[in-house]
C-alpha positions as CSV (number, residue, x, y, z in Angstrom):
1,M,10.8,0.5,-0.2
2,G,7.8,1.3,2.2
3,I,6.1,3.8,4.2
4,I,5.8,4.8,8.0
5,I,2.1,5.4,9.1
6,P,2.0,7.4,11.8
7,Q,-1.4,6.5,13.0
8,A,-4.3,4.0,11.6
9,T,-6.7,1.5,12.8
10,L,-6.4,-2.0,11.3
11,P,-9.2,-3.8,9.5
12,S,-9.9,-5.4,12.8
13,G,-10.3,-2.0,14.8
14,I,-7.2,-1.7,16.8
15,P,-5.7,1.1,16.4
16,V,-1.8,1.3,16.1
17,S,0.9,4.3,15.6
18,N,4.1,4.6,14.0
19,I,3.9,1.4,11.6
20,Y,5.4,0.5,8.6
21,A,3.5,-0.8,5.6
22,C,5.6,-2.3,2.4
23,I,4.1,-4.3,-0.6
24,S,4.3,-8.0,-0.2
25,S,6.2,-10.1,-2.1
26,N,3.1,-11.3,-4.3
27,G,3.6,-8.1,-6.3
28,I,1.0,-6.0,-7.9
29,S,-1.2,-6.7,-10.7
30,V,-2.3,-4.1,-13.1
31,W,-4.6,-3.9,-16.2
32,K,-6.1,-1.5,-18.5
33,D,-9.9,-1.4,-18.6
34,P,-10.8,-0.5,-22.3
35,M,-13.9,0.7,-21.6
36,S,-13.5,2.9,-18.9
37,N,-10.0,3.9,-20.1
38,T,-8.4,3.5,-16.4
39,F,-5.6,0.9,-14.7
40,N,-7.1,-1.6,-12.2
41,F,-4.3,-2.2,-9.7
42,N,-4.7,-5.3,-7.4
43,G,-1.9,-6.2,-4.7
44,M,-1.1,-7.1,-1.3
45,Y,0.8,-5.2,1.2
46,K,2.1,-5.8,4.9
47,I,1.9,-4.2,8.0
48,Y,5.0,-4.2,10.5
49,A,5.4,-3.2,13.8
50,S,8.8,-1.4,12.5
51,S,10.9,-1.1,9.4
52,D,13.4,-3.5,9.9
53,K,10.5,-6.3,10.0
54,A,12.1,-8.1,12.8
55,L,8.6,-9.3,14.1
56,P,6.5,-11.5,11.6
57,P,3.9,-8.9,10.0
58,I,1.0,-7.5,12.1
59,D,-1.4,-8.0,9.3
60,N,-1.6,-8.9,5.4
61,L,-3.9,-6.6,3.4
62,N,-5.4,-6.3,0.0
63,L,-5.5,-3.1,-1.9
64,N,-7.5,-2.7,-5.1
65,F,-8.0,0.8,-6.8
66,K,-8.5,2.1,-10.1
67,S,-6.6,5.1,-11.8
68,N,-6.1,7.1,-14.7
69,T,-2.6,7.3,-14.9
70,I,0.6,5.2,-14.2
71,S,3.7,7.0,-12.2
72,T,6.3,7.5,-15.0
73,E,8.7,6.4,-12.1
74,S,7.1,2.4,-11.6
75,L,3.6,0.8,-10.9
76,Y,4.9,0.5,-7.2
77,T,5.1,4.2,-7.1
78,T,1.4,4.3,-7.9
79,F,0.8,1.6,-5.6
80,Y,2.7,3.4,-2.6
81,D,0.8,6.6,-3.3
82,E,-2.8,5.4,-3.2
83,L,-1.6,3.7,0.4
84,K,-0.4,7.4,1.3
85,R,-3.6,8.6,0.2
86,I,-5.2,5.8,2.2
87,Y,-3.2,6.7,5.4
88,P,-2.9,10.7,5.6
89,G,0.6,11.5,7.1
90,A,2.3,8.5,5.7
91,E,5.9,9.1,4.7
92,D,8.5,7.0,2.3
93,C,10.7,5.0,4.2
């Protein structure tokens, strides 16, 4: 599972198009903040030139965010939903 991102600018400032992003094999950490009643997410994702991942990743990026809810499907769905918010126009692959 991953997403296709039509256009983005990497943290290095390089513009890219039609790239593939997927959750790193390191997984996702989630914990609930009892004070704010929110869920804290932390995870890594990789950016590849294409969905076949034939070449090494272009970049490994960290993502930290808070959410009031967790998807009933899985933690991964919530993580990918956040990536799609960051990269408008991204679609499931």
